[in-house]
NUDO-480428 format. One line per field, with one value per residue (C-alpha): residue number from 0; residue in three letters; x, y, z. Coordinates in nm, 4 decimals, padded with zeros to 6 digits. Each point is the difference from the previous one (the first is absolute). Example, Ala and Ser with C-alpha at 12.3 -4.5 7.8 and 13.67 -1.06 7.14 Angstrom:
# residues 2
i = (0  1)
aa = (ALA  SER)
c1 = (01.2300  00.1370)
c2 = (-00.4500  00.3440)
c3 = (00.7800  -00.0660)
# end
This chain:
# residues 325
i = (0  1  2  3  4  5  6  7  8  9  10  11  12  13  14  15  16  17  18  19  20  21  22  23  24  25  26  27  28  29  30  31  32  33  34  35  36  37  38  39  40  41  42  43  44  45  46  47  48  49  50  51  52  53  54  55  56  57  58  59  60  61  62  63  64  65  66  67  68  69  70  71  72  73  74  75  76  77  78  79  80  81  82  83  84  85  86  87  88  89  90  91  92  93  94  95  96  97  98  99  100  101  102  103  104  105  106  107  108  109  110  111  112  113  114  115  116  117  118  119  120  121  122  123  124  125  126  127  128  129  130  131  132  133  134  135  136  137  138  139  140  141  142  143  144  145  146  147  148  149  150  151  152  153  154  155  156  157  158  159  160  161  162  163  164  165  166  167  168  169  170  171  172  173  174  175  176  177  178  179  180  181  182  183  184  185  186  187  188  189  190  191  192  193  194  195  196  197  198  199  200  201  202  203  204  205  206  207  208  209  210  211  212  213  214  215  216  217  218  219  220  221  222  223  224  225  226  227  228  229  230  231  232  233  234  235  236  237  238  239  240  241  242  243  244  245  246  247  248  249  250  251  252  253  254  255  256  257  258  259  260  261  262  263  264  265  266  267  268  269  270  271  272  273  274  275  276  277  278  279  280  281  282  283  284  285  286  287  288  289  290  291  292  293  294  295  296  297  298  299  300  301  302  303  304  305  306  307  308  309  310  311  312  313  314  315  316  317  318  319  320  321  322  323  324)
aa = (MET  ILE  ALA  SER  VAL  ILE  ILE  TRP  MET  LEU  VAL  TRP  ILE  THR  ASN  VAL  LEU  ALA  LEU  GLU  GLU  LEU  LYS  THR  THR  PHE  THR  LEU  SER  ASP  LYS  THR  GLU  ILE  ASN  THR  TYR  SER  ASN  PHE  VAL  VAL  LEU  ALA  SER  PRO  GLU  LYS  ILE  LYS  LEU  TYR  GLN  ASP  LYS  LEU  ASN  PHE  LYS  TRP  GLU  ILE  SER  ASN  LYS  ASN  HIS  SER  TYR  HIS  LYS  PHE  GLN  PHE  GLU  PHE  ASN  LYS  ALA  TYR  VAL  LEU  ASN  LYS  GLU  ASN  GLN  LEU  HIS  GLN  ILE  ASN  LEU  GLN  LEU  GLY  THR  VAL  LYS  ASN  LEU  ASP  LEU  ILE  GLU  ALA  ILE  ASP  SER  TYR  GLU  VAL  SER  PHE  PRO  TYR  ILE  TRP  ALA  LYS  THR  LYS  LYS  ASN  LYS  VAL  TYR  VAL  TYR  ASP  MET  ARG  LYS  GLU  LYS  LEU  LEU  TRP  SER  THR  LYS  ILE  ALA  CYS  LYS  LYS  MET  PHE  PHE  LEU  SER  GLY  ASN  GLU  LEU  ILE  GLY  CYS  ILE  LYS  ASN  LYS  ASN  LEU  THR  ILE  TYR  ASN  SER  LEU  THR  GLY  ASP  LEU  ILE  ASP  LYS  ILE  LYS  THR  ILE  ASN  GLU  LYS  TRP  PHE  PHE  GLU  LYS  SER  ASP  SER  THR  GLY  GLY  TYR  PHE  SER  ARG  GLY  ASN  ILE  LEU  SER  TYR  PHE  ASP  THR  ASN  LYS  LYS  LYS  ILE  ILE  LYS  ASN  ASP  PHE  ASN  SER  LYS  ARG  LEU  VAL  GLY  VAL  ILE  ARG  GLU  LYS  GLU  VAL  ILE  ILE  VAL  ASP  LYS  GLU  ASN  LYS  GLN  VAL  ILE  CYS  ILE  ASN  PHE  LEU  THR  LYS  LYS  ILE  ARG  TRP  LYS  TYR  GLN  CYS  GLU  ASN  ARG  ILE  ASP  ARG  VAL  GLN  ASN  TYR  ALA  ASN  ASN  VAL  LEU  VAL  LYS  ASP  GLU  GLU  SER  TYR  LYS  ILE  ILE  ASP  ASN  PHE  SER  GLY  GLU  LYS  LEU  VAL  GLU  PHE  LYS  VAL  LYS  ASN  ARG  ASP  LEU  ASP  ILE  GLN  ALA  VAL  TYR  SER  TYR  ASN  ASP  GLN  TYR  TYR  ILE  ILE  THR  ASN  ASP  LYS  THR  PHE  VAL  VAL  ASN)
c1 = (00.0000  00.1327  00.1039  00.1355  00.1418  00.3527  00.1086  00.3077  00.0764  -00.1698  00.0625  -00.2384  00.1223  -00.2811  -00.2087  00.2685  -00.1453  00.1388  00.0466  -00.1220  00.1128  -00.2788  00.0370  -00.1700  00.0096  00.1793  00.2897  00.1871  00.3037  00.1633  -00.2390  -00.3166  -00.2215  -00.2113  -00.3234  -00.2365  -00.3512  -00.2967  -00.0075  00.2076  00.3695  00.1029  00.3363  00.1213  00.2991  00.1068  -00.1637  -00.3276  -00.2414  -00.1192  -00.2679  -00.0295  -00.2956  -00.0957  00.2412  00.2278  -00.2077  00.0920  -00.2899  00.1176  00.2865  00.0308  00.2902  00.2148  00.2547  -00.1647  -00.1346  00.2665  -00.2617  00.1500  -00.0799  -00.2742  -00.2698  -00.3044  -00.3547  -00.3259  00.1268  00.1600  00.3629  00.1032  00.3161  00.1879  00.0990  00.3160  -00.1579  -00.0834  -00.3743  -00.2137  -00.1661  -00.2299  00.0271  -00.3014  00.1551  -00.2936  -00.0066  00.3481  -00.1402  00.1804  -00.1660  00.1651  -00.1436  00.0682  00.1166  00.3216  00.3313  00.3461  -00.1041  00.2999  -00.1724  -00.3512  -00.2023  -00.3339  -00.2289  -00.3648  -00.1732  00.2982  00.3030  00.2631  00.2543  00.2994  00.2054  00.3715  -00.1023  -00.1701  -00.3557  -00.2295  -00.3336  -00.2558  -00.2730  -00.3186  -00.0205  -00.3709  -00.1035  00.2824  00.0870  00.2785  -00.0600  00.2769  00.3482  00.2714  00.3761  00.1790  00.3787  00.0007  00.2879  -00.2167  -00.3777  -00.2367  -00.3490  -00.0512  -00.2842  -00.1018  -00.0518  -00.1832  00.3132  00.3024  00.3364  00.2844  00.3495  00.1863  00.3420  -00.1111  -00.3429  -00.2799  -00.2902  -00.3420  -00.2861  -00.3593  -00.0265  -00.3528  00.0310  00.3731  -00.0293  00.3191  -00.0554  00.3263  00.3768  00.2072  00.3476  00.1375  -00.0221  00.2258  00.2085  00.2111  -00.3017  -00.1093  -00.3689  -00.0752  -00.3771  -00.3415  -00.2775  -00.3477  00.1132  00.3452  00.3202  00.3354  00.3264  00.3627  00.3091  00.3330  -00.0679  -00.3126  -00.3575  -00.2703  -00.3752  -00.1739  -00.3620  -00.1732  -00.2976  00.2101  00.2727  00.2470  00.3140  00.0230  00.3476  00.0893  00.3163  -00.0364  00.3102  -00.1004  00.2847  -00.1947  -00.3229  -00.1231  -00.3303  -00.3042  -00.3181  -00.3618  -00.0866  00.2874  00.1742  00.3588  00.2160  00.3483  00.2918  00.1839  00.3079  00.1608  -00.2921  -00.0734  -00.3557  -00.2342  -00.2585  -00.3280  -00.0638  -00.2313  00.2129  -00.1987  -00.0919  00.2965  -00.2458  00.1392  -00.2357  00.2396  00.3598  00.1592  00.2968  00.2730  00.2385  00.2840  00.1567  -00.2281  00.1606  -00.2782  -00.3638  -00.2211  -00.3540  -00.2679  -00.3720  -00.1226  00.3110  00.3483  00.2878  00.2639  00.3345  00.2206  00.3103  -00.2050  -00.3042  -00.2564  -00.3315  -00.3149  -00.1820  -00.3562  00.0411  -00.3320  00.0294  00.3736  -00.0728  00.2612  -00.1786  00.2741  00.3699  00.2389  00.3690  00.2261  00.3226  00.3089  -00.2064  -00.0720  -00.3150  -00.0110  -00.3690  -00.1776  -00.3558  -00.2114  -00.3491  -00.2775  -00.3281  -00.2334  00.2643  00.2541  00.3237  00.2068  00.3583  00.1084  00.3782  00.2230  00.0175  -00.2527  -00.3463  -00.0800  -00.3081  00.0268  -00.1465)
c2 = (00.0000  00.3442  00.1518  00.3370  00.2058  00.1337  00.2771  -00.1435  00.2773  00.3149  00.1288  00.2677  00.1209  00.1010  -00.3184  -00.2344  -00.1713  -00.1487  -00.3547  -00.0915  -00.3212  -00.2228  -00.2088  -00.3272  -00.3599  -00.0869  -00.2381  -00.0033  -00.2068  -00.1532  -00.2939  00.2147  -00.0088  00.3142  -00.0231  00.2890  -00.0713  00.2405  00.1662  -00.2765  -00.0454  -00.3576  -00.0706  -00.3593  -00.1115  -00.3495  00.0723  00.1804  00.1260  00.3515  00.2095  00.3787  00.1854  00.3506  00.2405  -00.2906  -00.0892  -00.3414  -00.2486  -00.3532  -00.2447  -00.3756  -00.2284  -00.1125  -00.2130  -00.3342  00.0896  00.1909  00.1701  00.1201  00.0881  00.2528  00.0868  00.2224  -00.0072  00.1482  00.0885  -00.3400  -00.1098  -00.3338  -00.1628  -00.3275  -00.1534  -00.2017  -00.3109  00.2165  -00.0353  00.2948  00.2038  00.3013  00.2859  00.2277  00.3461  00.1476  -00.2652  -00.1494  -00.3523  -00.2740  -00.2707  -00.3047  -00.0275  -00.3752  -00.0063  -00.1937  -00.0313  00.0856  00.2938  00.1385  00.3038  00.1395  00.3023  00.1410  00.1960  -00.0238  -00.2321  -00.2215  -00.1372  -00.2020  -00.1948  -00.1989  -00.2575  -00.0716  -00.3165  00.2197  -00.0922  00.2984  00.0530  00.2718  00.0892  00.2047  00.2133  00.0779  -00.3627  -00.1179  -00.2924  -00.1345  00.0826  -00.2064  -00.1357  -00.1309  -00.0432  00.2852  00.0324  00.3755  00.2357  00.3119  00.0134  00.2990  00.1233  00.1648  00.2151  00.1014  -00.3500  -00.1679  -00.1818  -00.1606  00.0329  -00.2463  00.0702  -00.3168  -00.0435  00.0678  00.1613  00.1753  -00.2398  00.1525  -00.1693  00.0993  00.0813  -00.1379  -00.3234  -00.0720  -00.0352  00.0589  00.3214  00.0621  -00.0405  00.3078  -00.0992  00.3550  00.0311  -00.2405  -00.0353  00.3015  00.2278  00.1508  00.0523  00.3522  00.0433  -00.1077  00.2253  -00.0644  -00.1099  -00.1448  00.0654  00.1779  -00.1860  00.1119  -00.1506  00.1690  00.3734  -00.0258  00.0096  -00.1695  -00.0526  -00.3265  00.0380  -00.3309  00.0770  00.0797  -00.2460  00.2717  00.1337  00.3793  00.1379  00.3569  00.2035  00.0389  -00.1108  -00.2168  00.1518  00.3268  -00.1712  00.0808  -00.1878  -00.1090  00.1740  -00.0287  -00.1179  00.0359  00.2808  -00.0094  00.2398  00.0607  00.2220  00.2264  00.0901  00.1932  00.2472  -00.0323  -00.1231  -00.2639  -00.0959  -00.1936  -00.1288  -00.2429  -00.2933  -00.0709  00.3480  00.1868  00.2663  00.1809  00.0386  00.2217  00.1127  00.1148  00.2275  00.0018  00.2929  -00.2151  -00.3359  -00.2942  -00.2416  -00.2513  -00.0712  -00.2518  -00.0976  -00.0751  -00.0824  00.3526  00.2136  00.0371  00.1035  00.2082  00.0883  00.2551  00.1833  00.2434  -00.1743  -00.2797  00.0432  -00.2128  00.0073  -00.1156  -00.2782  00.0839  00.3762  00.0598  00.2632  00.0571  -00.0777  00.0776  00.0791  -00.0405  00.0347  -00.2051  00.1545  -00.2202  -00.3154  -00.2349  -00.1760  -00.3753  00.0104  -00.3342  00.1223  00.3105  -00.0166  00.2599  00.0512  00.2991  00.2083  -00.0696  -00.1639  -00.2385  -00.0937  -00.3352  -00.0432  -00.2774  00.1423  00.2846  00.1052  00.3563  00.2019  00.2820  00.3230)
c3 = (00.0000  -00.0817  00.3307  -00.0986  -00.2825  00.0253  -00.2314  -00.1636  -00.2469  -00.1251  -00.3487  -00.1199  -00.3393  -00.2371  -00.0269  00.1340  00.3048  00.3188  00.1188  00.3449  00.1609  00.1301  00.3119  -00.0881  00.1147  -00.3239  00.0590  -00.3270  -00.0863  -00.3046  00.0464  00.0059  -00.3079  -00.0505  -00.1997  -00.0709  -00.1261  -00.0115  00.3455  00.1620  00.0748  00.0816  00.1617  -00.0069  00.2061  00.1112  00.3375  -00.0811  -00.2632  00.0872  -00.1673  00.0022  -00.1481  -00.1146  00.1759  00.0846  00.3035  00.1375  -00.0369  00.0703  00.0022  -00.0346  00.0787  -00.2901  00.1885  -00.0766  -00.3431  -00.1968  -00.2189  -00.3271  -00.3642  00.0805  -00.2524  00.0556  -00.1327  00.1374  00.3500  00.0415  00.0003  -00.1482  00.1334  00.0064  00.3341  00.0722  -00.1562  -00.3035  00.0556  -00.1091  00.2760  -00.0058  00.2527  00.0528  00.0199  00.1895  00.2708  00.0080  -00.0301  -00.1950  -00.2089  -00.1550  -00.3516  -00.0004  -00.3583  -00.0485  00.1800  -00.1222  -00.2199  -00.1846  -00.1529  -00.0255  -00.1100  00.1134  -00.2327  00.0952  -00.0577  -00.0866  00.1799  -00.1801  00.2052  -00.1246  00.1891  -00.0408  -00.1836  -00.2644  00.0978  -00.0641  00.1775  -00.0822  00.2528  -00.0137  00.3173  -00.0462  -00.0253  00.2285  -00.2240  -00.2193  -00.3658  -00.1548  00.0537  -00.2262  -00.0206  -00.1743  -00.0171  00.0373  00.0824  00.0419  00.0475  00.0123  -00.0832  -00.3397  -00.1373  00.3502  00.1330  -00.2873  -00.1118  00.1663  -00.1677  00.0423  -00.1292  -00.0832  -00.1563  -00.3555  00.0136  00.1856  00.0548  00.0730  00.1850  00.0689  00.3725  00.0337  -00.1960  -00.0236  -00.3787  -00.1944  -00.1982  -00.1808  -00.0127  -00.0817  -00.1167  -00.0104  00.3808  00.1885  00.3160  -00.0947  00.0462  00.3313  00.0792  00.1303  00.0425  -00.1288  -00.1248  -00.1435  -00.3475  00.0521  00.1879  00.0017  -00.0480  -00.0084  -00.1504  00.0534  -00.0158  -00.2167  00.1309  -00.2117  00.0225  -00.0897  -00.1165  00.0762  -00.2272  -00.3066  00.1053  -00.0853  00.1651  -00.0149  00.0479  00.0827  00.0253  00.3760  00.1805  00.2956  00.2027  -00.0116  00.1047  00.3504  -00.0069  -00.1954  00.1186  -00.1167  -00.3492  -00.2461  00.1912  00.1226  00.1969  -00.1363  00.0997  -00.2425  00.2043  -00.2843  -00.0113  00.3747  -00.0601  00.1409  -00.2631  00.0021  -00.3515  -00.1788  -00.1097  -00.3178  -00.1267  00.1535  00.1125  00.3029  00.2956  00.1916  00.0404  00.3214  -00.0527  00.2631  00.0335  00.1249  -00.0874  00.0820  00.2450  00.0612  -00.0915  00.1824  -00.1026  00.2626  -00.0152  -00.0776  00.0103  -00.1396  00.2269  -00.1783  00.1605  -00.1682  00.1228  00.2065  00.1461  -00.0082  -00.1859  00.0158  -00.3358  -00.0700  -00.2574  -00.1709  -00.0442  00.0355  00.2638  00.2673  00.3262  00.2503  00.0070  00.2892  00.0739  00.2225  00.1241  -00.0008  -00.0387  -00.2892  00.1135  -00.0439  -00.0914  00.0279  -00.0660  -00.0602  00.1484  -00.0245  00.1817  -00.0357  -00.1809  00.2736  -00.1144  00.2095  -00.0821  00.1424  00.0040  00.1229  00.3529  00.0370  -00.1125  -00.1041  -00.0916  -00.2570  00.1433)
# end
């Protein structure tokens, strides 16, 4: 629970704001995993799982010593995790209650996208569940190096040595084999009609309806993140710009011009954090509007997460938590 607010540093220069250190019950270490979702912050350490809500108010904690919960995913105010036996569990974020979904043991990887869950074992057995009906839809053996949902969650993609194999999520029917995408490609993100893939420094889009790979001249080293339908955020360090652009049409939604050299850009759920030589800026990733700007004297923050609630911005670092005022 937040006990008090200590003014750590005041910098009032035009619209440059101040950081205030928050005294919280956070216990961060190199072994702490920080997850932000909606108006929740979940801290997972080998000892405990703790949840903070809204203005980082402490809500609950559960022991993690005998469970070793890991591989967090979030959907509809619930967290999905694997325990030490790699069984899938569901944590109700409102209540702090844990439910064993009683699916299968020894899950190697999984993904949740309502209403589906796919889970794969180390022996390459794949199971797909319907969360609404609470039943197994299908299972089969697939020798898959990388697995992911495509086209939202209507399809499941599987990268093998020599191709991308696509299955129907509902039925398990084999839809297609794409030989131009293989183990050398890295899956980035799914959207409603396909998914983004990168190979080397090149980012490409695979349209599952047209069965077509669309390449662009975007260098993946400049890519910060894929947001919304067909839009990506890239960094042009030469011109000191952060740009939100439509991957397919190249239509620019917004550009943010920095006055100084860009040092770092991090993409979060709704915002983009930009650090240049002078200060940190939090940018709205839909409009490109600068929401807040703050300076830190003699300190390069090791920022683990940026969390916002009611237009208040919280900076979670490796050893302290700050609020931007």
